[in-house]
TORLOMI-138525 format. One line per field, with one value per residue: residue in one letter; x, y, z of N, C-alpha, C in turn. Coordinates in nm, 3 decimals. Atoms other than C-alpha are relative to their C-alpha. Layout:
BEGIN
r = c(A  ...)
n_u = c(X  ...)
n_v = c(Y  ...)
n_w = c(Z  ...)
ca_u = c(X  ...)
ca_v = c(Y  ...)
ca_w = c(Z  ...)
c_u = c(X  ...)
c_v = c(Y  ...)
c_w = c(Z  ...)
END
This chain:
BEGIN
r = c(M  V  T  L  T  I  T  G  G  P  S  I  Q  F  P  W  Q  N  N  M  T  G  Q  T  A  M  E  A  A  Y  N  A  S  A  S  G  T  L  T  F  L  L  Q  F  Y  G  S  S  L  G  Y  L  V  D  M  I  N  G  T  F  D  T  A  I  S  S  G  Q  P  Y  F  F  W  D  F  I  V  N  G  V  S  S  S  T  G  I  D  S  T  S  I  N  D  G  D  V  I  T  F  T  F  T  T  Y  N  A  E  A  H  A  A  T  T  L  A  N  K  F  K  V  K  S  A  L)
n_u = c(0.144  0.055  0.137  0.084  0.118  0.101  0.062  0.139  0.019  -0.091  -0.144  -0.046  -0.144  -0.044  -0.145  -0.067  -0.070  -0.099  0.052  0.142  0.050  0.131  0.098  -0.016  0.040  0.146  0.035  -0.034  0.098  0.123  -0.017  -0.011  0.122  0.116  0.077  0.085  -0.046  -0.068  0.013  -0.052  -0.002  -0.109  0.013  -0.128  0.004  -0.111  -0.132  -0.055  0.065  0.015  0.128  0.049  0.118  0.126  0.104  -0.030  0.118  0.124  0.001  -0.072  -0.029  0.120  -0.011  -0.043  0.095  -0.034  0.082  -0.023  -0.141  -0.042  -0.050  -0.082  -0.077  -0.137  -0.095  -0.094  -0.100  -0.068  0.049  -0.023  0.076  -0.093  -0.019  -0.002  0.108  -0.024  -0.082  -0.140  -0.042  -0.064  0.041  -0.105  0.042  0.037  0.078  0.143  0.073  0.135  0.088  0.103  0.092  -0.016  0.034  -0.113  -0.037  -0.105  -0.123  -0.055  -0.034  -0.074  -0.118  0.039  0.062  0.141  0.013  0.006  0.123  0.107  -0.013  0.047  0.145  0.067  0.001  0.095)
n_v = c(-0.001  0.061  0.045  0.005  0.081  0.018  0.130  -0.016  -0.133  -0.040  0.013  -0.125  -0.014  -0.138  -0.009  -0.009  -0.126  0.006  -0.017  0.036  0.081  0.057  -0.108  -0.074  0.092  -0.005  -0.128  0.009  0.090  -0.079  -0.095  0.074  0.078  -0.069  -0.067  0.086  0.138  0.024  -0.095  0.061  -0.080  0.034  -0.051  -0.006  0.079  -0.041  0.006  0.135  0.073  -0.084  0.005  0.130  -0.011  0.038  0.019  -0.004  0.007  0.006  0.113  -0.036  0.100  0.019  -0.034  0.115  0.044  0.136  0.099  0.007  -0.014  -0.133  -0.005  -0.117  -0.007  0.044  -0.066  0.106  -0.043  0.116  0.124  0.006  -0.097  -0.100  -0.014  -0.144  -0.076  -0.032  -0.120  0.030  0.115  -0.040  0.072  0.002  0.021  0.138  0.059  0.024  -0.029  0.058  -0.019  0.103  -0.008  0.133  0.018  -0.010  0.122  -0.043  0.078  -0.025  -0.141  -0.045  -0.081  -0.107  -0.117  0.027  0.040  -0.124  -0.068  0.071  -0.036  -0.138  -0.006  0.073  -0.083  -0.111)
n_w = c(-0.022  -0.121  0.020  -0.119  0.028  -0.104  0.023  0.039  0.055  0.108  -0.004  0.060  0.013  0.003  -0.008  -0.129  -0.025  -0.106  -0.137  -0.004  -0.111  0.029  0.007  0.126  0.107  0.009  0.060  0.143  0.061  0.009  0.109  0.127  0.025  0.056  -0.104  -0.080  -0.002  -0.127  -0.110  -0.123  -0.123  -0.089  -0.136  -0.070  -0.122  -0.084  0.064  0.007  0.109  0.118  0.071  0.045  0.086  -0.064  0.100  0.142  0.087  -0.078  -0.092  -0.121  -0.103  -0.082  -0.142  -0.081  -0.102  -0.045  0.069  0.143  0.038  0.040  0.137  0.021  0.123  -0.019  0.090  0.036  0.097  0.058  -0.060  -0.144  -0.077  -0.050  -0.145  -0.026  0.061  0.141  0.012  -0.030  0.079  0.125  0.121  0.102  0.138  0.028  -0.109  0.015  -0.124  0.003  -0.114  0.000  -0.114  -0.059  -0.141  -0.091  -0.070  -0.093  0.021  0.134  0.018  -0.118  0.033  0.092  -0.063  -0.030  -0.141  -0.077  0.038  -0.069  -0.143  -0.014  0.024  -0.107  -0.120  0.016)
ca_u = c(10.153  9.955  9.632  9.361  9.085  8.766  8.648  8.314  8.368  8.595  8.961  9.149  9.501  9.691  10.050  10.276  10.420  10.727  10.649  10.304  10.115  9.797  9.604  9.754  9.699  9.328  9.313  9.490  9.250  8.956  9.092  9.157  8.815  8.499  8.272  8.104  8.303  8.494  8.392  8.551  8.551  8.858  8.864  9.163  9.231  9.507  9.877  9.949  9.698  9.659  9.385  9.180  8.903  8.551  8.349  8.392  8.118  7.849  7.938  8.042  8.219  7.946  7.877  8.036  7.790  7.810  7.545  7.687  8.015  8.209  8.262  8.531  8.733  9.061  9.351  9.567  9.891  10.031  9.820  9.911  9.677  9.843  9.989  9.981  9.722  9.680  9.853  10.173  10.187  10.434  10.322  10.572  10.548  10.370  10.192  9.841  9.614  9.296  9.012  8.789  8.485  8.545  8.454  8.687  8.868  9.077  9.327  9.371  9.391  9.603  9.906  9.708  9.569  9.223  9.286  9.352  9.062  8.832  8.963  8.900  8.551  8.463  8.543  8.292)
ca_v = c(10.111  10.023  9.826  9.881  9.622  9.619  9.259  9.242  9.590  9.788  9.733  10.053  10.098  10.422  10.544  10.492  10.807  10.853  10.828  10.676  10.541  10.337  10.658  10.847  10.534  10.537  10.904  10.836  10.546  10.776  11.036  10.769  10.604  10.688  10.920  10.732  10.411  10.449  10.625  10.573  10.699  10.705  10.743  10.847  10.601  10.796  10.822  10.455  10.326  10.620  10.620  10.308  10.249  10.244  10.251  10.172  10.235  10.273  9.955  10.037  9.827  9.675  9.784  9.561  9.364  9.042  8.874  8.931  8.889  9.205  9.275  9.516  9.631  9.441  9.635  9.383  9.465  9.199  8.930  9.016  9.186  9.510  9.553  9.934  10.197  10.311  10.642  10.472  10.180  10.239  10.140  10.041  10.040  9.721  9.663  9.525  9.669  9.481  9.575  9.288  9.296  9.011  8.873  8.968  8.669  8.743  8.464  8.528  8.906  8.922  9.075  9.331  9.676  9.520  9.366  9.714  9.862  9.598  9.677  10.051  10.000  9.748  10.007  10.258)
ca_w = c(9.205  9.516  9.518  9.777  9.785  9.988  10.026  9.848  9.707  9.481  9.404  9.326  9.192  9.235  9.218  9.518  9.675  9.892  10.268  10.200  10.500  10.514  10.574  10.279  10.068  10.156  10.065  9.732  9.662  9.735  9.494  9.227  9.261  9.076  9.272  9.557  9.502  9.828  10.146  10.486  10.843  11.062  11.438  11.647  11.931  12.104  12.031  12.104  11.844  11.610  11.347  11.280  11.027  11.172  10.848  10.482  10.226  10.493  10.685  11.042  11.305  11.521  11.875  12.136  12.345  12.540  12.326  11.979  11.801  11.722  11.350  11.240  10.941  10.941  10.783  10.598  10.416  10.184  10.349  10.711  10.958  11.064  11.411  11.378  11.291  10.933  11.001  11.119  10.877  10.594  10.246  9.979  9.603  9.494  9.826  9.836  10.104  10.186  10.415  10.510  10.740  10.980  11.322  11.605  11.752  12.064  11.995  11.622  11.658  11.975  11.800  11.598  11.670  11.678  12.021  12.158  11.961  12.106  12.456  12.409  12.268  12.540  12.806  12.664)
c_u = c(-0.034  -0.142  -0.070  -0.129  -0.090  -0.066  -0.149  -0.030  0.105  0.146  0.054  0.152  0.034  0.151  0.050  0.069  0.099  -0.064  -0.149  -0.029  -0.133  -0.106  0.013  -0.033  -0.151  -0.046  0.029  -0.100  -0.134  0.007  0.005  -0.128  -0.106  -0.081  -0.093  0.043  0.063  -0.028  0.052  -0.003  0.113  -0.030  0.137  -0.015  0.118  0.134  0.056  -0.062  -0.008  -0.139  -0.031  -0.128  -0.123  -0.112  0.060  -0.130  -0.130  -0.010  0.092  0.040  -0.129  0.027  0.039  -0.106  0.034  -0.074  0.030  0.149  0.027  0.059  0.076  0.067  0.144  0.087  0.114  0.094  0.078  -0.034  0.016  -0.078  0.098  0.007  0.009  -0.118  0.035  0.088  0.148  0.051  0.056  -0.047  0.110  -0.059  -0.027  -0.082  -0.146  -0.063  -0.140  -0.072  -0.109  -0.082  -0.005  -0.039  0.126  0.019  0.121  0.132  0.066  0.049  0.083  0.116  -0.032  -0.058  -0.144  -0.022  -0.011  -0.126  -0.119  0.000  -0.054  -0.150  -0.078  -0.013  -0.102  -0.136)
c_v = c(-0.070  -0.040  -0.001  -0.071  -0.005  -0.133  0.019  0.135  0.031  -0.037  0.119  0.000  0.148  0.004  0.008  0.135  -0.021  0.031  -0.031  -0.086  -0.062  0.108  0.078  -0.089  -0.002  0.129  0.000  -0.090  0.073  0.095  -0.068  -0.074  0.085  0.058  -0.099  -0.145  -0.036  0.114  -0.069  0.100  -0.052  0.056  -0.007  -0.070  0.031  -0.025  -0.141  -0.083  0.081  -0.012  -0.142  0.023  -0.050  -0.025  0.005  -0.019  -0.025  -0.117  0.031  -0.124  -0.014  0.043  -0.126  -0.028  -0.143  -0.107  -0.018  0.002  0.144  -0.009  0.130  -0.006  -0.034  0.062  -0.097  0.055  -0.123  -0.129  -0.012  0.111  0.096  0.002  0.148  0.066  0.042  0.123  -0.025  -0.125  0.048  -0.090  0.014  -0.019  -0.148  -0.066  -0.016  0.019  -0.057  0.038  -0.105  0.013  -0.138  -0.002  0.008  -0.133  0.034  -0.073  0.036  0.143  0.057  0.094  0.115  0.118  -0.028  -0.047  0.124  0.080  -0.061  0.038  0.141  0.007  -0.074  0.083  0.114  -0.034)
c_w = c(0.131  -0.034  0.135  -0.038  0.122  -0.030  -0.026  -0.062  -0.105  0.027  -0.079  -0.005  -0.013  0.017  0.144  0.010  0.115  0.135  0.013  0.124  -0.042  -0.015  -0.131  -0.120  -0.015  -0.066  -0.150  -0.073  -0.017  -0.120  -0.136  -0.036  -0.068  0.116  0.072  0.009  0.134  0.095  0.125  0.114  0.087  0.137  0.064  0.135  0.093  -0.068  -0.009  -0.114  -0.129  -0.060  -0.045  -0.081  0.076  -0.100  -0.139  -0.076  0.077  0.096  0.117  0.080  0.082  0.143  0.076  0.104  0.036  -0.079  -0.148  -0.029  -0.044  -0.141  -0.019  -0.137  0.032  -0.109  -0.026  -0.108  -0.045  0.072  0.150  0.069  0.068  0.152  0.039  -0.069  -0.141  -0.018  0.028  -0.072  -0.133  -0.114  -0.103  -0.139  -0.023  0.109  -0.038  0.137  -0.016  0.128  -0.010  0.128  0.061  0.146  0.084  0.072  0.087  -0.023  -0.133  -0.016  0.115  -0.033  -0.095  0.078  0.040  0.143  0.088  -0.033  0.072  0.148  0.025  -0.015  0.108  0.126  -0.007  0.057)
END
């Protein structure tokens, strides 16, 4: 079994499948959830980053501006912020996936995909 938890939202358990990625896990959680319990939006950030989550249950990453902090969906597997996109992160039987809406911190997130996501969004 795999558990996908949205901080402040639902927690969904579903069967692990061979070759499961973070993306296929989200799709399995969607299929296993009650109607409307889980919605999400993915955006492709090029081949080096892959797909990242931009929205869960109607809450979007915030726009980047110099006057406000940047809030994003952090993709955490077994308590560690992912360093790869959800489409290239392997999920194992028993893993716990957590998405938490958090403030971007350049130092804390330097080794994660969020540093690159922030860089891409800042350039827009």
